C-alpha positions, 0 to 999 in steps of 0.5 A: 457910560458913567465914569466911576471916580474915588476919593479914597482906596484901600487894600482888601483882605477877604473876610467873611465877617468884615463889613466895609464902613462905606459903599465901595467898588472893587478892583481885582488885580489878580484874576480869579473868582470873587464872592461879594455881598452888595449893600442892602442885600444879604445874598453872597454872589460869586463872580467867576473868572474875573480877569486881571485888572477888572473894576467891578463898579458895584456897591459892595459891603463885603468881600468874602474869603469863602469862594474868593480866589482872586487877589490884589483886591483894592476897594475904591470909595468916597 
């Protein structure tokens, strides 16, 4: 299994129109649902019941406000 490493990180405020300037993986500090758009795809997918402390190693370009109930979200990127 590959280890995901980051050189930078930033807090995320879910927003239906904000696109990250670089591919990012997502850390969910407080569990809940999280709606994401992946790089190269326009489809919004909602990950349901993501537990506290989960790292989603996807290439995310957007965390949607609509349908996101998770909190303390951080993105990791290079």
